C-alpha positions as CSV (number, residue, x, y, z in Angstrom):
1,M,6.7,47.3,113.8
2,N,6.5,49.9,115.9
3,R,4.0,52.6,114.7
4,Y,5.9,55.7,116.1
5,Q,9.3,54.0,114.2
6,L,10.6,56.7,111.8
7,D,11.1,56.7,108.0
8,K,14.8,57.6,107.3
9,Q,14.2,58.6,103.8
10,Q,11.2,60.1,104.2
11,I,13.0,62.5,106.6
12,Q,15.7,63.0,104.1
13,R,13.6,64.3,101.2
14,S,11.7,66.3,103.7
15,F,14.7,68.4,104.8
16,N,16.0,68.2,101.2
17,R,12.9,69.7,100.0
18,A,12.9,72.3,103.4
19,A,16.5,73.2,102.7
20,A,15.9,76.9,100.9
21,R,13.3,78.1,102.5
22,Y,14.4,76.6,106.5
23,D,16.1,79.6,107.8
24,E,12.8,81.4,107.3
25,V,11.2,79.9,110.4
26,A,13.6,78.0,112.2
27,V,13.3,80.5,115.2
28,L,13.6,78.0,118.0
29,Q,16.3,75.9,116.1
30,R,18.6,79.0,116.3
31,E,17.4,80.1,119.3
32,V,18.0,76.8,120.9
33,G,21.7,76.8,119.4
34,G,22.2,79.9,120.7
35,R,21.6,78.3,124.1
36,M,24.1,75.9,123.6
37,L,26.4,77.9,122.2
38,E,26.2,80.1,125.6
39,R,27.1,77.1,127.6
40,M,29.9,76.3,125.4
41,E,31.6,79.7,127.4
42,L,31.1,77.6,131.0
43,I,33.3,74.3,129.9
44,R,37.1,74.8,129.4
45,H,37.8,73.0,126.3
46,Q,39.8,74.0,122.7
47,P,38.8,71.4,120.9
48,G,40.8,70.9,116.9
49,L,38.2,69.1,115.3
50,I,34.6,69.7,116.3
51,L,32.0,68.0,114.2
52,D,28.4,69.4,114.1
53,I,26.0,66.7,113.3
54,G,22.5,67.9,111.9
55,A,24.4,70.9,111.6
56,G,21.6,71.8,108.9
57,T,21.8,75.4,106.7
58,G,25.2,76.2,109.4
59,Y,24.0,78.6,111.6
60,C,26.0,76.7,114.5
61,S,28.6,75.4,112.5
62,H,29.6,79.0,111.8
63,S,29.4,80.1,115.3
64,L,31.6,77.6,116.1
65,L,34.1,78.3,113.6
66,Q,33.9,82.0,115.1
67,R,34.2,80.7,118.7
68,Y,37.8,77.9,117.9
69,R,39.4,80.3,115.5
70,K,42.0,77.4,115.5
71,A,39.4,74.5,115.4
72,V,38.6,72.3,111.7
73,V,35.3,72.1,112.0
74,V,33.0,69.5,109.9
75,S,29.1,70.0,109.1
76,A,27.2,66.7,108.8
77,D,23.9,66.6,108.0
78,L,21.5,64.0,106.4
79,S,20.4,65.9,103.8
80,P,22.9,67.0,101.1
81,A,20.5,70.1,99.9
82,M,20.8,71.6,103.4
83,L,24.5,71.2,103.5
84,R,24.6,73.3,100.1
85,I,22.7,76.2,101.7
86,A,25.2,75.7,104.8
87,A,28.2,76.0,102.6
88,G,27.5,79.1,101.2
89,R,27.2,80.9,104.3
90,G,31.0,80.5,105.0
91,S,33.5,83.0,104.2
92,V,36.0,82.8,101.5
93,W,38.4,82.5,104.2
94,E,37.7,79.9,105.7
95,R,37.5,78.1,102.5
96,W,40.7,78.9,102.1
97,R,42.3,77.8,104.8
98,R,40.6,74.6,104.9
99,R,38.9,75.1,108.5
100,H,35.4,73.9,107.1
101,F,34.2,71.0,105.8
102,F,30.6,69.2,104.7
103,V,30.0,65.4,104.8
104,T,26.7,63.7,104.1
105,A,26.4,61.5,107.1
106,D,23.5,59.8,109.1
107,M,24.3,60.2,113.1
108,E,23.6,56.7,113.3
109,Q,26.2,55.4,111.0
110,L,29.0,57.6,111.3
111,P,31.5,57.7,108.6
112,F,34.4,58.9,110.7
113,A,37.4,56.8,112.3
114,D,37.5,55.8,115.8
115,A,38.3,58.6,118.3
116,C,38.8,61.7,115.9
117,V,37.2,64.3,117.0
118,D,37.3,66.6,120.4
119,L,33.7,68.3,120.0
120,L,31.1,66.9,119.1
121,F,27.9,69.2,118.9
122,S,24.3,68.4,118.1
123,N,21.4,71.1,117.9
124,L,17.8,69.3,117.8
125,T,18.8,66.3,115.8
126,L,18.3,62.9,118.2
127,Q,14.8,63.4,117.8
128,W,15.4,62.1,114.2
129,C,17.2,59.0,115.0
130,L,15.4,55.1,114.9
131,D,17.4,53.9,117.3
132,L,19.0,56.2,120.2
133,K,21.4,53.8,122.1
134,R,23.3,53.1,118.3
135,A,23.6,57.2,117.8
136,F,25.2,57.8,121.4
137,S,27.7,54.3,120.5
138,E,28.5,55.7,117.2
139,I,29.3,59.4,118.8
140,R,31.2,57.5,121.7
141,R,33.1,55.9,119.3
142,I,34.3,58.5,117.3
143,L,35.1,61.0,120.1
144,K,39.2,61.1,121.1
145,P,39.4,60.3,125.5
146,G,38.2,63.8,126.9
147,G,36.4,64.6,124.0
148,L,32.9,66.4,124.8
149,L,29.5,65.8,123.6
150,M,27.0,68.7,123.4
151,F,23.6,68.4,122.4
152,S,20.1,69.6,122.4
153,T,16.8,67.4,121.4
154,F,13.2,67.6,121.6
155,G,11.5,66.1,125.0
156,P,7.9,64.1,125.2
157,D,5.5,67.4,125.7
158,T,6.6,68.9,121.9
159,L,3.7,69.5,120.3
160,K,1.5,68.1,122.9
161,E,-1.7,70.5,121.9
162,L,-1.0,69.0,117.9
163,R,-0.8,65.2,119.5
164,E,-3.9,65.7,121.7
165,S,-6.2,67.7,119.1
166,W,-5.4,64.8,116.0
167,R,-6.0,62.0,119.1
168,T,-9.8,63.1,119.1
169,V,-10.1,62.5,115.4
170,D,-8.1,59.4,114.3
171,D,-5.6,56.7,115.7
172,Y,-3.1,57.7,113.5
173,T,-0.3,59.0,114.4
174,H,0.5,62.5,113.5
175,V,3.2,63.7,115.7
176,S,6.8,61.6,116.5
177,A,6.9,59.9,119.8
178,F,9.9,61.6,121.6
179,A,12.1,60.2,124.1
180,D,12.3,61.4,128.1
181,M,15.1,63.2,129.5
182,H,15.7,60.9,132.1
183,D,15.8,57.5,129.5
184,I,18.0,59.8,127.5
185,G,20.6,60.4,130.4
186,D,20.3,56.6,130.9
187,L,21.6,55.8,127.7
188,V,24.4,58.1,127.8
189,L,25.4,56.7,131.0
190,G,25.0,53.0,129.1
191,C,27.2,54.2,126.6
192,Q,30.2,54.2,129.0
193,F,30.2,58.7,128.9
194,A,31.5,60.6,131.8
195,D,30.2,63.1,134.1
196,P,26.9,63.6,132.2
197,V,24.4,67.0,132.9
198,M,21.2,66.8,131.8
199,D,18.2,69.6,132.1
200,S,15.5,71.1,130.2
201,E,13.2,73.8,129.9
202,Q,10.0,74.7,127.7
203,F,9.3,76.8,124.8
204,T,5.8,78.3,123.5
205,L,5.3,79.6,120.9
206,T,2.1,81.1,119.5
207,Y,0.1,81.5,116.3
208,S,-3.4,82.8,115.2
209,E,-4.4,79.9,113.8
210,V,-3.5,76.4,113.7
211,R,-2.8,76.5,109.6
212,E,0.2,78.5,110.7
213,L,2.0,76.2,112.9
214,M,1.5,73.0,110.2
215,W,2.8,75.6,107.7
216,D,5.6,76.3,110.2
217,L,6.0,72.5,110.5
218,K,5.8,71.7,106.6
219,T,8.3,75.0,105.7
220,L,10.8,73.5,108.2
221,G,10.6,69.8,107.1
222,A,9.5,68.6,110.2
223,H,7.1,66.5,108.4
224,N,5.5,63.3,110.2
225,A,7.5,60.2,109.2
226,T,6.3,57.7,111.5
227,A,5.1,54.5,110.6
228,G,1.7,54.7,111.3
229,R,1.0,58.1,109.9
230,Q,-1.3,58.1,107.1
231,R,-0.5,57.6,104.0
232,S,-3.2,59.4,101.8
233,L,-3.8,63.3,102.2
234,T,-5.9,64.4,105.6
235,G,-9.3,65.1,104.4
236,K,-11.1,68.7,104.5
237,Q,-13.7,67.2,107.1
238,R,-10.7,65.5,109.6
239,F,-8.9,68.9,109.5
240,A,-11.7,70.6,110.6
241,R,-12.2,68.4,113.6
242,M,-8.8,68.6,115.0
243,T,-8.7,72.7,113.9
244,E,-11.5,72.5,116.1
245,A,-10.5,70.6,118.9
246,Y,-7.1,72.3,118.9
247,E,-9.3,75.5,120.2
248,N,-9.2,74.2,123.2
249,H,-6.1,75.0,123.9
250,R,-6.8,78.7,122.7
251,R,-5.5,81.3,125.5
252,E,-5.5,85.5,125.5
253,G,-6.4,85.1,122.1
254,V,-3.8,83.1,120.9
255,L,-3.1,79.2,120.0
256,P,0.4,77.4,122.1
257,A,2.2,75.5,120.6
258,T,5.2,73.6,123.3
259,Y,8.6,72.5,122.5
260,E,9.9,71.1,125.3
261,V,13.9,71.3,124.9
262,I,16.3,68.2,126.5
263,Y,19.8,69.7,127.3
264,G,22.8,67.4,127.7
265,H,26.8,67.4,128.0
266,A,29.4,64.5,128.5
267,W,33.1,63.8,128.0
268,A,34.0,60.7,126.7
269,P,36.0,58.8,129.4
270,E,40.0,59.9,129.3
271,L,43.2,57.5,128.9
272,C,45.8,58.8,130.7
273,V,45.0,61.8,128.8
274,S,43.8,65.1,130.8
275,R,41.8,67.9,129.0
276,P,43.6,71.0,127.6
277,G,44.1,73.3,130.3
278,K,43.8,77.3,130.0
279,G,46.7,78.6,127.2
280,E,47.2,75.2,125.7
281,E,46.2,74.1,122.1
282,N,44.7,71.3,121.1
283,T,44.8,71.3,116.9
284,V,44.2,69.2,114.1
285,S,45.8,69.6,110.6
286,L,44.6,68.6,107.5
287,A,45.5,65.2,106.4
288,Q,43.9,64.2,110.0
289,M,41.0,65.3,109.5
290,R,41.2,63.7,105.9
291,S,42.0,60.6,107.1
292,A,39.3,60.6,109.7
293,I,36.2,60.4,107.7
294,R,36.6,57.2,105.9
295,R,35.6,57.0,102.4
296,R,32.2,54.8,101.7
297,N,31.5,53.2,98.3
298,P,28.7,54.3,96.5
């Protein structure tokens, strides 16, 4: 077994536990989501049905509802607890107009019909997939011709200081292995998306002590879910040794935590269909939205 293989049930449990306090520490997630939304302003697209996959507590879903006033937004997440928080974020008016729906869903097995979504938006979720190729294939399947994929995910330099510090202590996997931007781009092309655009940037969060970083990660639900993780509690001595190793990264009195963020967008190829031009509308009825969500047997 690949020691970096992720445990999807462990991921779901972690985010369910973290839901109540997630927004307290999700500073980077909101910043990256905001930058993705800014990029949307440069893209001419008027979606009727938007799927926000990995919606979490609904920050981006709410912004998408505000931006695309005639669209229906479906917030989907692996964690039911996260979606309960998201459901409380929206207005009574949005719920009355039936513009916002919530679905518990796995990105690698989406419960939606073929070619039903105009815009798939995913902020910092792909890194939790077991099989990126399968995830992109599912996205490609449910996007309409001319539909847009807009995503962000973490790259391999993410938490490099923490990874290096743990390597001085033991051989367990303490940090996930994140895919390279070029590999992700190749997968997007391999899944027959058109006109992909990829780029990346680095963010550095700073902490006074390592314990503050570890608390943030725990509160976010970003627990170590790799197959090669230690299954028992980490001893005080090993944690102290890791902390000592992390001190080698201290600069100007603070400890850095690097996050490499990869951005990408691409289109589902058009089949004799042009993307909506300026002034055109692309709407979806409630009946169409309901039929797009395939009911699963319990």
